[in-house]
C-alpha positions, 0 to 999 in steps of 0.5 A, spaced: 547 548 548 543 546 542 537 549 539 531 549 543 526 545 540 519 548 537 515 543 541 518 546 548 518 553 545 523 554 540 523 557 533 520 553 528 525 550 523 520 550 517 516 556 515 509 555 514 507 553 507 513 550 504 509 543 502 505 544 496 498 540 496 497 533 492 495 532 487 497 538 482 491 540 478 492 543 471 488 544 465 488 536 463 485 535 469 480 540 468 478 539 461 477 531 462 473 532 468 469 537 465 468 533 459 465 527 463 461 532 467 457 535 461 457 528 458 451 523 459 453 517 462 456 518 469 455 511 471 460 506 468 461 510 462 466 511 456 472 514 461 472 507 465 473 503 459 478 508 456 482 508 463 482 500 463 485 500 457 490 506 458 492 503 465 493 496 462 498 499 457 502 503 462 503 497 466 504 492 461 497 487 463 492 484 458 486 485 462 484 491 467 478 492 471 477 499 474 474 499 481 471 503 486 477 502 491 483 498 491 480 494 497 475 492 492 480 490 487 484 485 492 477 482 493 477 481 486 484 478 486 482 473 491 476 470 488 479 470 481 484 465 484 479 461 486 480 462 494 473 460 498 471 457 504 476 455 509 482 456 504 488 459 507 492 465 504 499 467 506 500 475 507 505 479 511 504 481 518 505 488 517 500 492 511 494 496 511 488 492 514 485 491 507 491 486 505 488 481 510 481 483 510 480 482 503 481 474 504 476 474 510 471 477 504 470 470 501 470 466 507 478 464 507 483 465 512 489 469 513 495 466 515 501 471 517 508 471 515 513 476 519 517 481 514 524 483 513 526 489 517 530 492 511 525 492 506 519 492 510 516 487 506 514 480 507 520 475 508 520 471 502 524 465 506 519 465 511 513 463 506 514 456 505 514 454 513 507 457 513 504 453 507 499 448 509 494 443 505 489 448 505 494 454 502 491 456 496 495 463 495 500 467 497 498 475 497 505 479 497 504 487 499 509 491 495 509 496 501 511 504 501 513 503 493 518 498 494 517 491 490 517 484 494 523 480 491 518 476 487 523 470 484 523 466 491 516 467 492 514 465 485 519 459 487 515 457 493 508 458 489 510 453 483 513 448 488 506 448 492 501 449 486 499 456 489 497 462 486 500 469 487 496 475 488 500 482 488 497 488 492 501 493 489 496 499 492 502 503 494 507 501 489 505 504 482 511 503 477 516 500 482 520 495 479 523 488 480 529 486 475 526 491 471 519 489 471 513 493 474 509 490 480 503 487 477 506 483 472 509 478 476 503 474 480 497 471 477 493 478 478 494 484 482 490 490 485 492 498 485 489 503 489 487 510 486 486 513 493 487 520 495 494 518 498 496 514 492 502 516 487 496 516 482 490 519 485 483 520 483 480 521 490 478 514 490 478 508 486 482 502 484 484 497 478 484 489 478 489 487 473 491 480 470 494 476 464 489 471 465 482 471 461 479 466 466 481 470 472 479 476 469 472 473 468 471 471 475 473 478 477 468 481 473 463 477 475 464 479 483 465 486 481 458 486 478 453 483 482 455 476 480 453 477 473 456 474 467 455 480 462 458 487 464 454 493 463 457 495 456 454 488 454 446 486 453 445 484 461 440 479 463 440 481 470 441 474 473 446 473 479 450 467 477 454 467 483 455 471 489 457 478 487 458 485 489 458 492 486 465 494 485 464 498 479 468 505 478 464 511 475 465 516 469 467 522 473 472 518 477 475 515 471 476 521 468 480 524 473 484 518 473 486 518 466 488 525 467 493 523 472 495 517 469 498 522 463 503 525 468 504 519 473 511 517 470 513 524 472 510 524 479 514 517 480 521 521 477 520 527 482 518 522 488 525 518 487 529 525 486 526 528 492 527 521 496 535 521 494 536 528 496 532 527 503 537 521 504 543 525 502 541 530 507 540 525 513 545 520 512 549 522 517 544 524 522 544 520 528 539 515 531 536 514 524 535 508 520 533 510 513 529 507 507 533 503 501 532 498 496 535 491 494 539 491 488 534 488 484 529 493 486 527 500 484 523 504 489 518 509 488 518 512 495 510 512 495 512 513 503 519 515 505 519 511 512 524 512 517 525 508 523 529 510 529 535 506 532 532 506 539 538 502 542 543 507 540 538 513 542 537 509 549 530 508 549 529 500 547 525 500 553 520 505 551 521 505 544 513 506 542 513 512 547 519 515 545 518 514 538 511 518 539 515 524 542 520 524 536 514 525 531 511 530 535 517 534 536 518 533 528 511 536 527 512 542 531 518 544 527 514 543 521 516 536 518 510 533 515 511 526 518 506 521 522 505 514 524 501 509 518 500 503 522 501 502 529 498 495 530 501 489 526 495 486 522 495 479 527 494 484 533 488 487 530 481 485 534 478 482 528 484 477 528 485 476 535 477 475 536 477 470 530 470 473 529 469 476 522 462 475 521 459 473 528 459 466 531 466 465 530 466 465 522 470 464 518 475 461 523 470 456 526 466 454 520 467 447 518 471 448 512 477 451 516 483 449 520 485 452 527 490 458 526 495 461 531 495 468 531 500 469 537 504 475 536 511 473 538 511 470 531 512 477 528 518 480 532 520 484 526 513 487 524 512 489 531 519 492 532 518 496 525 511 498 528 514 501 534 520 505 531 517 508 524 515 514 522 513 516 514 512 522 510 508 522 503 506 529 501 513 533 502 516 528 496 510 529 491 510 533 485 510 539 485 515 539 491 522 539 489 529 537 492 528 544 496 522 541 500 526 535 502 532 539 504 527 543 509 524 536 511 531 534 513 533 540 517 527 539 521 528 532 522 536 533 524 534 539 529 530 534 533 535 528 532 541 532 534 537 535 540 533 529 542 536 529 549 531 535 550 525 530 550 528 525 555 524 525 562 
């Protein structure tokens, strides 16, 4: 007889309070944030300019523009690449919604491509079949801390004259062939939301090595003007623009956290290695990994359940939910991230972003098919995954990973109790 699961009244596997809060706050954060608070410029101030330069230096980019969100940075990337009304942008079928809605923001059309199950990233070998005469760019997403294998993507882009946008919102510090994400494509976007490996509460960064692209992005970023807030502005809108700027207080927090980012990423990798070691022999699990040319940061440690082996292929989403609820009852801090693939979301199925069918029914657009059977791998992943972030983050160490593994093992070795 196995251990009784906590969800059924048994003892909890993991004590309360094992997982320490994220992000760690120390005197560096307090000093930099208080210096900003006591300063005189709380809009786009000196910390914003310093944050841009420091992040560009850290990641290896010529230009960086700090924004109020990763979503804003993605919209800026779309505009920087010259994408406009009726143009098509190829994007993975599984990601956060902003990876695709940023394309709608400038009246362009997302074209979805299925993912590779092993990496959870866009399948590079499927991209070329999605290229049409209207395709303007490929937007790759380095999901959960794992870089896309970029060379085949760049080969397709070069063949067809396309721009490449990197959505690196979840993958600060991830590398492909020794080079950081955000340095492979024409431009890239990062997020500093609460959950991210670099957290400033909210915020983001647009990066590029191209001066003209930086100028186009900056124009969108500040009301369509051609001069930035640190220059002599004429307050004239020369093109469609938003207000995507960051503020000094948030940038100060981001700068402080950036000084510790390399240590955070090292801790995530060490904790993920320990969790993998502890779970390797647990039945019914498909553990995350990385191709040989990629170094994972494990922003999110995503497990898939082998529903064939567990005898639940016929009701995979429902049984997955029971497994996750049982793990949570044991104290495992795991949960569901995206339970819909992107093309299944209402805005894409209805093809009605702005009303009256726009942008899909606008005169510059061509018909696009979002039938869901085109994305079987993304759908399988969505139905069988669970993921965790905070337990593998500093200041948590390998011992926290061991506690999480104990809770997961208990559920998986007694999951027959969840049948019926």
